C-alpha positions as CSV (number, residue, x, y, z in Angstrom):
1,M,-26.1,-2.4,-0.1
2,V,-25.7,-2.2,-3.9
3,E,-22.3,-3.9,-4.3
4,T,-19.3,-5.1,-2.5
5,E,-15.9,-5.9,-4.0
6,N,-12.7,-7.2,-2.5
7,R,-10.0,-4.7,-3.6
8,T,-7.1,-6.4,-1.9
9,A,-5.4,-7.2,-5.2
10,A,-5.4,-3.4,-6.0
11,L,-4.0,-2.6,-2.6
12,L,-1.2,-5.2,-3.2
13,E,-0.5,-3.8,-6.7
14,N,-0.4,-0.3,-5.4
15,A,1.9,-1.0,-2.4
16,T,4.3,-3.1,-4.6
17,G,4.5,-0.5,-7.3
18,R,5.1,2.3,-4.7
19,L,7.8,0.3,-3.0
20,T,9.5,-0.4,-6.3
21,A,9.2,3.2,-7.5
22,R,10.5,4.6,-4.2
23,Q,13.5,2.2,-4.3
24,K,14.4,3.5,-7.8
25,H,14.5,7.0,-6.5
26,A,15.9,6.2,-3.1
27,S,18.7,8.8,-3.0
28,E,16.4,11.7,-4.0
29,L,13.7,10.6,-1.5
30,E,16.3,10.2,1.3
31,Q,17.3,13.8,0.8
32,V,13.7,15.0,1.2
33,E,12.5,12.5,3.9
34,G,15.8,11.8,5.6
35,A,17.3,8.3,5.7
36,S,15.2,7.1,8.7
37,G,12.0,8.5,7.3
38,F,12.6,6.8,3.9
39,A,13.5,3.5,5.7
40,R,10.4,3.7,7.9
41,Y,8.0,4.2,5.0
42,Q,9.7,1.4,3.0
43,D,9.3,-0.9,6.0
44,Y,5.6,0.2,6.2
45,L,5.0,-0.8,2.6
46,R,6.8,-4.1,3.1
47,S,4.5,-4.8,6.1
48,V,1.4,-3.9,4.1
49,I,2.5,-6.3,1.3
50,A,3.3,-9.1,3.7
51,M,0.0,-8.8,5.6
52,A,-2.0,-8.7,2.4
53,E,-0.3,-11.7,1.0
54,R,-1.0,-13.8,4.1
55,G,-4.6,-12.6,4.3
56,A,-4.2,-10.5,7.5
57,L,-5.0,-7.3,5.7
58,S,-7.7,-6.7,3.1
59,R,-9.4,-3.8,1.4
60,M,-13.1,-4.0,0.8
61,M,-15.2,-1.6,-1.3
62,Y,-18.9,-1.1,-0.3
63,L,-21.3,0.7,-2.5
64,A,-24.6,1.7,-0.9
65,E,-27.5,3.7,-2.1
66,L,-29.1,6.3,0.1
67,R,-32.9,5.9,0.2
């Protein structure tokens, strides 16, 4: 193992940014995804954010070297 890094902050930043961006373009996305599909994905992103904030979800990066 060469390196490990907790990337949870990046996961949180990504999910929050995606949620915000999708909300800004809600009407266009609802036309493409359907209202229920749009709502389902928004709920998924909210769940990811909530779990990461309370420590129930994390993203770890592992770098290994093949010998």
